[in-house]
C-alpha positions as CSV (number, residue, x, y, z in Angstrom):
1,X,-90.4,-68.4,-121.4
2,X,-92.7,-71.2,-120.5
3,X,-96.3,-71.6,-121.6
4,X,-99.2,-73.1,-119.6
5,X,-101.9,-75.0,-121.6
6,X,-104.8,-77.0,-120.3
7,X,-107.6,-79.3,-121.3
8,X,-110.8,-79.4,-119.2
9,X,-112.7,-82.6,-119.7
10,X,-115.7,-84.2,-118.0
11,X,-113.4,-86.6,-116.0
12,X,-110.0,-85.0,-115.8
13,X,-108.2,-81.7,-116.2
14,X,-104.8,-82.0,-117.8
15,X,-102.4,-79.1,-117.6
16,X,-99.0,-79.0,-119.2
17,X,-96.1,-76.6,-119.1
18,X,-94.5,-76.1,-122.5
19,X,-91.0,-74.9,-123.2
20,X,-90.3,-72.1,-125.8
21,X,-90.1,-74.7,-128.6
22,X,-93.5,-76.2,-127.5
23,X,-92.0,-79.4,-126.0
24,X,-93.9,-80.6,-122.9
25,X,-91.8,-79.9,-119.9
26,X,-94.2,-81.2,-117.2
27,X,-97.8,-82.4,-117.1
28,X,-100.3,-82.5,-114.3
29,X,-103.7,-84.2,-114.0
30,X,-106.6,-83.3,-111.7
31,X,-110.1,-84.7,-111.2
32,X,-112.7,-82.2,-112.6
33,X,-115.1,-82.7,-109.7
34,X,-112.4,-81.5,-107.3
35,X,-112.2,-78.1,-109.1
36,X,-115.4,-77.0,-107.3
37,X,-113.7,-77.3,-103.9
38,X,-111.6,-74.1,-103.3
39,X,-109.1,-75.9,-101.1
40,X,-108.4,-78.5,-103.7
41,X,-108.2,-75.9,-106.5
42,X,-105.6,-73.8,-104.6
43,X,-103.6,-76.9,-103.7
44,X,-103.5,-78.0,-107.4
45,X,-102.5,-74.7,-108.9
46,X,-99.9,-74.2,-106.1
47,X,-97.8,-77.0,-107.8
48,X,-96.9,-75.1,-110.9
49,X,-97.9,-71.4,-110.5
50,X,-95.0,-70.8,-108.0
51,X,-92.4,-72.4,-110.4
52,X,-92.7,-70.1,-113.3
53,X,-94.4,-66.8,-114.3
54,X,-97.0,-67.0,-117.0
55,X,-98.4,-63.9,-118.5
56,X,-100.9,-65.9,-120.6
57,X,-102.5,-69.3,-120.3
58,X,-104.5,-71.3,-122.9
59,X,-107.3,-73.7,-122.0
60,X,-109.8,-75.8,-124.0
61,X,-112.9,-76.9,-122.2
62,X,-116.1,-78.9,-122.6
63,X,-117.1,-78.0,-119.0
64,X,-117.9,-74.3,-119.0
65,X,-118.5,-74.1,-115.3
66,X,-115.1,-75.5,-114.5
67,X,-113.4,-73.2,-117.0
68,X,-115.1,-70.2,-115.3
69,X,-113.8,-71.3,-111.9
70,X,-110.3,-71.7,-113.3
71,X,-110.4,-68.4,-115.2
72,X,-111.6,-66.5,-112.0
73,X,-108.8,-68.1,-110.0
74,X,-106.1,-67.2,-112.5
75,X,-107.6,-63.7,-112.8
76,X,-107.0,-63.2,-109.0
77,X,-103.4,-64.2,-109.6
78,X,-103.2,-61.6,-112.4
79,X,-102.7,-64.2,-115.1
80,X,-104.7,-63.8,-118.3
81,X,-106.4,-67.0,-119.6
82,X,-107.8,-67.7,-123.0
């Protein structure tokens, strides 16, 4: 099972896929301002959501509005985020 973890900062959003033993398998970066554009958001998540199934996702955020957008997007995909 893979885990999906992310950090939402003022400049960038960094998302990593972790293996079972918590070693980073792959990392992705995304400009935080682009998260507000639905087309860019969908394009970004398409990179890694199709590769593996995640039942739960963990995010840390200093930008509550960006976290809310990501949380709602993942909720539509039936993925629980914390």
